[in-house]
C-alpha positions, 0 to 999 in steps of 0.5 A: 381347180385348187392346187397345192402350195407349190403348184400354181398359175403365175401372172403370165398364165403359165403353170408353175411348179416349185417356183419354176415356170413350166414354159421355161422348163420346157424351153430349157430341158425340152419335152417330154419331161418329168418334173419333180418338186423337191419341197413337196417330196421333203414335206411328205417325208416329214409329215410321216416321220414327225407323226411317228415321232410325236404320236408313237414316241419315235418307235418306228421308221418311214420307208420310202417305197422305191418302186414309185420312183427310183433314182440316186437323187431320191435316195439322197433326199431320203437319207437327208430326211433320215428315213429308210427305204424299201427296195424290190430288186437288185437294181433298186438296191444297187441304186440306193447303194450308189447314193451311199444310203445306209444299208441298215435302213434298207428293207428288201422285198419281192415275191421271187427274189433271185439268188443273185439278188439275195447274195448281193443284199447280204453282201451289202448288209441290208438291214432286213429282208422280207421273206415271201417263200419257203425256198427264199428262207432256205436261200437266205439261210444258206447265204447267211451261213456262208458269211457267218452272219445272222440276217434279220427278216420279216415274214410277209403275211396276208391278213385277208383285208381287201382294200377298196381299190383297183383289182390289179393293185389289191395285194392282200386278197386270199388269192394273191401272189404275195404273202402267206395267208393268215386264215389258211394257217400258212402264215403260222407254218412259215413262222415255225419254219423261219424260227427254226433257222439258225442264221435268220432272226425273225423280227415280225411281220409285213403286210400290204393291203393295196394301193390308192386307198382313201379310207382309214378303216382298211388300215385299222382293220389290217392292224386288228387282224395282224395283231390278232395273229401276233397274239396267237403266235405268241400264245402257240409258239412263244414268239412275240413280234417286235416289228410290224410293217403295215406297208403303204397304199395311201391314196393321192389325187389324180382327177375329179372324184379323188380326195385332195389332201394337203400334206398334213392331211396324211397324218390322219391315216397314220394317226388312225393306224397308230391308235389301232396298234396301241388299242389292240396291243393293250387288248392282247397284252402285247408290247408295242412293236416298232411300226414301219410304213412304206409310202411311195406314191403319196410321197412323190405322186403329186410331186411330179408333173410331166410336160409334153408338146402338142403335135397333131390335132385330129378331129373325127366329126361327131366322135372324138378329138385327138390331141397328140403329144410327143410322149405316150405309153412309153413314158406313162403306161398306166392308162393302158394298164389300169385305165388310170385317170389323170388331169391335164391342162395347157401349161402355157395357157393354164388360166384359160377356161376349158372348152372341149373334151379331148383324148390325149394321144401318144406317138406310139404305133398303138391305137391304145396309146392314150394318156386319157380320154374325155379330158377337159382342155382349152382348144389346143394347137400344135406347139402348146405345152401340156402338163399332166399332173400327179405323174411322180409315181409309177411313170418313170418307174414303168417307162420303156423304150417302146418303138425306140422312143427315149425315156424322158429325162427328169428334173428336180425343182426347188426355189424356181431352179431346175436341175437334172436328176436323170439325164436325157437319153440319146440314140446311142443309148438305144443301141448301146447293148445291141450286138450283130453276130459275126455271121450277120456282118 
């Protein structure tokens, strides 16, 4: 297996991430444990930022998609790398503000923003809100009027581009809870509506065609359809968008069959997108808009590894071998939800050849609690350390306390040293908000 630069097998035969031995990390911090590689995160942020700088004159902004992994340390890294962030809830916004992130560089999303979330966003002076409903435009207008301010907004549109990815993560199909359809005319109607608001300043449009996309042509097609719409609106309404947010969706490597790109390889996606913007703007006689992109998974996905300790090993003759771990669907529900594929290895015997196919079973009281099936591993024994790769995105974010298990802590490693960025939970944390009514005492 070919690893990226900051993930390797060391001389002891142990998996090493960011210069830190995973066996040492497990002994120091316990398992299950989320481990994040700071160098890789920063490298990915710089790849996107530098591409915009070098190929588009800096007329754009990288927005880290918070939903991939949100904690104060991530916002501190994004701030130091001079990129923006997008948030999809009041909680993500609050976390960013706790890290003193510049509000002007925050874009707020969501198909059903709650009134309290919109109110909080305006109080924080969030730079841009992405409108996804008529009622939402009304609410932002009302709250902005109360404060005597004008709120900058984008409109989320649906260009009708279906990226080749899992049905549950295609977000620009005609039938989607997100955005306003270009083809049906709904996008034009909402544009007129927002332009009529005194306390909203429309900057342009946002779209997101899906996730885990490996083909550049999907992004190129989305640019073509978006700019055709921008040109139509300019002609019909006299409004020319000054910003075009193309979302994210760049795919990452999880298992055999996925493309494995070095960080610099991701320039090709953005380069193709930028070239398409330049070409289509020239064809339609449009000014070059400010470009925004929202990579989340590709920034943190491969930067993360989850470490587990093997417990019970159970073989059902002629059928299957289960290797149970001290984690499960409560720290990674993606297999249960999407049948997502992962790659696992024995972190303490990482150089040994794989000799058997196993199902990696979690500890929850659910027969479907699996991290993966038919995974190649050396023969595993109780006490072995298993590393599941590419768990930086949508693992901690989607974790829960199901069965009253702990959500694992997270450690950030750099130059061989690990530090907590999310502390471990305790039993007291699990009951912190429980209340026994007086009548039950």
